[in-house]
N, C-alpha and C positions, 0 to 999 in steps of 0.2 A: 428454179425461179423463173417466172415469166415476166416479160416486160409489160408495164402498164400501158394499155392502148390509149392513144391520144385522139380524142374526137376531132373530126374535121369541123370546119365552120358550119353552123346551121344553114340550111337552104335559104338563099336570099341575103344572108348576112355578108357585109363587106369585110374584107381583111383589113386589119388595123395596121397603121405604121407604128411599129413598136421599137422603142429604144431599150435594149436589154443591158442592164448594169452587170458587168462581168468582172468579178473580183479576182479571177484566176483560180477559184476553187471549184469543187465538183458540183455543188448545189446550183450556183448561178449558171454554170455551163449547161447542165441538164435542163434548167428552166428555159434558157435561150433556145436550146434544141427543140424542146417541146412546143414553144411558141411558134417557131418556124414550121415545125411539122404540122401544127394545127392550121396552117395556111396564112399566117400573118406575115407582113413584110417587115422583117427584123433586121435591125442594125445593132451591133455590139459596141459597147463603150466601156473602157476601163477608167476608173477615177483615180488619178494620181493625187493622193492625199498627203503625201509626205514631201517636204522640201528636200529631204535627204533620203531618197527611196532605197538606199542600201541598208537602212537601219531598222526597218519596221518588222522584221521577222527573225525569230530565233527558234529554229526547229519547227514545232507545231504552233508556236505563238505568233501573234501579230499578222500583218498583211501589208499590202501596198509597196512591195519591193519591185525592182526591175524584173526579177524572176516572175513575180505574179502577173505583171503586165504582159510578159512574153507568153506565159501559160494561157492567159485569156485570149491573146491573139491567135495562138495555135488552135485553141478550141473553136474560135470563130471561123478560122480557115476550114476546119473539118466540117463544121455545120454548113458552111457555104454562105456566110453572111458578111457584109462589110464590117469593118472594125476601126475604131478610133480610140485615142487616149485623150482625155480631157483633164487639164490641170485645175484642180480645185483645192490645191494645198493651202493657199492663203485663206480661203473661206473656211476650210476645215480647221485651220489653226485658230481663227478668231471665234468661230461658233461652237466648236467642240472642245479643243484642247484648252484654250484659255478659259472657257466657261468651267471646265472640269477643275482646273487649278483654283479658280476664284471661289467655286462652291466649297471645296475642301478648306480653303483659307477662312471661309465664313463659318466653318463648323458644320457644314451640311454634307450629305452623302449623295452625289449625283449618279445618274446612269448615262454614260456617254453614248451608248448605243441608241437610246431613245432620241437623244439630241441630234445624233447623226441622221437618223431617219427623218426627223422633223425638219432639220435645217439644211441637210445636204442632199440626201437621195430623193426626198419628196418636196423639196423647195428649190434649191439651186439647180439640181439636175432636172427636175420636172419642169420648172419654168423655162429653162433653156430648151428642153425637148419640145415643149409646146410652141415656143417661138420659132422653132425650126420646122414645124409642121407635123411633128409626131403626135399620135393619138394617145399613147400610153407609155409608161415606164414599167418594165418587167424586172423582177428580182427573184432570187432563189429563196426567199423567206417561206417558211411553212405556216401558211395562214390561208383562209378562204375568203373570197368576195362573192356574196350572194346578191343577185338582183331580184328585188321583190316586185309584186304586180304593178305598183305605181311607177316603176322604172328606177327607183332609188337603189343605191348599192350599200350593202351592209358588210362590215368586217366580222368574220367569225373565226373561231379557233380552227386549227388544222384538223383533218380527220384523225390523225395520229397524235394523241395528247403528249406522247413522249417527245415529239419533235416540235410541238406547237411553239410558235414565236410571235403570237398575237400580242403579247405583253409589250414588246418593244415597238409594235406598230400602233399602239393605242393613242399615239399623238396625231394620227392622220385624220384630217377633217373630210367632210363630204366631197369637197372639190377634188382633193387628192385621191380619194378612193375611186372617183369617177375616171381617173386616168392611171390606175394601177392594175397590174396583172401579177398573180402569184401562181404559176403553173404547178408548183409542188404541193399546194395546199390540200388536194384531194387524194394524195398518195398515202395509202395505208400499207407502208412497207418499212423495212428496216433500212438504216443507212447503208448496210452492206448491199442491199438490193439497188439502192440509188447508184452506188459505185459500180455494181454489175451492169446496170443500164448504161452508165457512162462508158464502160469498157466495150460493150456491144456497139455503141455508137462510134467507137474509135477515138474517144476523148482521152488524151494522155493524162488528164488530171484525175482519172478514176481512182488512183491509189494515193493521191496527194493528201497529207494529213490536214485535218481541219484546223483553222485558227482558233485560239482560245483567249479568254480574258479580254483585256482592253487592247485594241489593235495598236495604239501608239505607245504602249509600254511593252516592248517586245520581250523583255526578260521577266515580266510578271511582277517586278518589284515596285509596287505602287508607292510605298513609303519613300523609297529611294528617289523615285521620279519627282515626288512632291518636294522632297528635301532639296533636290537640285534646282527646282524652280522657286521655292519659297525660303530656302535657307534653314539652318537648324536653329531652333529657339527653345532652350531648356526651360521647363516649367514643372509645376507640381502635379502629382496625382494625389487626390484626396478622397477620403471616404465620405459617407453621407453626413457625418458630423462636422466635416471640414478639416479633420486631422490629416496631416500629410503622411502618406504611406509609400511614396515612391516619387521618382522623377521621370520625365520624358524629354525627348529632343524636338518636340513639335506637336502641338495638339492636333494639327491637321492629319497626323498619321494614325488617328483612331476613328472608329465608327461606333455608334451606339449599338449595344448588344455584343460587342467584341469581348472575347474571353482570353484568347491566346496573345502572347507577346506583350503583356502588360508590365512585366518586370517589376512587380511589387515586392518590396523588401519585407514588409510587415504582413504576416498572415492574418486572415479574418479571425475574429474571436470564436466563431463557430466552426472554423476549419474548412468551410465550403468555398468553392470558387467565387471570384468576384468578376463582375462584368462592367463594361463602360455604360454609365447611366446618362452622362451629360458631358458636353464639350463646350467650353467657353473660350472663344477666340480672343475676347477682350482681355481676360486675365491669363490666357494661355494655360488654363487649368482643365484637367480631366478628372471627372468624378466617377468613382466606382462603387459598386454595392452588390447586393444579392440578386439572383435571377428574378425573384418575385417582384423586385422594384421596377422591372422592365415591363410589367403588364400594362398594356394600353387599352383603354376602353373606347376612346373616341379620338378624332383628329380633325384638323382644319387644313384644307389644301387650297393652293392658289393656281392660277393660270389653267383653269379647266379647258380641255379641248374635246369636242364632241364628234364622234364618228357618225354624224347624222343630226337629227333635230335634238336640241338640248332639252333635257327634262325640266319641268317647271314645278314639280311637287316632290315631297319625300316619297321614296319608293324602296323596295327591298331588292338588293342585288347580291351577287357574290363579288369579292374583290381579290385581286392578286397584288402583292406588295413587293415582289422582286421577280426577276426574270425566270428563275427556276423554282419559285415557291408554289405552294398550293393555294387553294381558294378558301376564303372565309366569308361567312354570311354577314352582311352589313345592311344598314339603312342609310341612304345618302340623300342629301338635299342641296341643290344649288341655292346659295344665298348671295345675291348680287354677283360679285366677281369671285366668290369663294365657293368651296364645296365642303359642306359639313357632313361628317361620316361618323356613325356609331356602330361599334362591333357587337354582334350578338353574344360573343364570348371574348374575354381578353386575349390579345395577341402580344407577342414579344418581338423585339428586334426591329421596331418601327423607328425610322430616323428621318428627321427633316432633310429635304433634298431628294429623297426617294420618290418614285412615281407610284401612285395608286391607280390601278386600272379596274374599271367596273365592268361587270358582265351581266347580261340577262340571258341565262342559259349559255349557249355558245357564242352569242352575239356580243361584240365589244361595244359598250355604250360610250365610253370615253375615258379620259385619264386626267390627272391633275398632279401637281407637285406638292408633297407634304410640307407644310409650313410649321405646324405645331401639333403636339399630342396632349391628350389627357390620360394620366396614368391612374390605375386603380386607387381609389380613395381620394383623388384630387378633384377639384371642381374647375380649376383654372388650367389653360393649356400650357404645355411645356414647349418653349420655342427651341 
């Protein structure tokens, strides 16, 4: 394996003052090293996001422990850059954790990674960085920023689709993109090669396991986490006719499209599996039915955020509906403060609260939060 050469700054270009967000993992460490090697004036910063930093990692899960901050500091020392720890725990709790709990309580399925990028890394962190005289924030995300002839910056998918993280960056607006660096976006290598590069650079995090799932739920038990915050509330599981087929301990513990863990006592008449079709927080009821009832043909989304100039007319795009999902063809149109989307073919597992991210080729057009859906055979949206 050969190390990916890092280009020096173009002739005449000034080095940027870069604040590198260093989580304590291998990707952010290599990103910071590449930024420094390219000639930028880099300072490392670790974000303390937990009020109890002992508790946010279990094996390969989670992040934000004291161990992680020490790993980030050691990496900064090896790279030869200044390093600081910034306490954003209160902001993280309010904007990410409490939002996550409130969304589930309302029967929606949020993506906390998008919210963290929007509210923490490219809002709280970026605003503080700019106030201190930095030009850009650097992270270890796998995505590309392309500067077009008129000087505008576009967000594109990473060169390696297997590692692409542009979906969770679809909340970034034009101003935030103007002050972002993603040094790993052009890397067409395996994660093993990134680790090998870290090892050649003398970074001790080369063999550190990646964090998985939701960073503030270290054990991966989302339902248990929600029960701790919202309490247990027994309710009914019903079929499409309204007949009771089981009970649950909290409607917040389910997501639309879920098949496993339903604990239904009465089998379906056709013997086929049943899926969660609807979640009603008001009545604390979960409705289940056949997979075919999950087919969605259109949706309405709220809070659109555009990675550049907002479109003004209907257009054809591809859309991604979850962080590790594939693309599907859509027609989308901004209507006031809403985004109306129609799918070229029905899709399943679409839930209010999820983000839809639109693409034009590899370019990220923007994102919005799904508010309601239209299922096959329906004319009215399902909230």
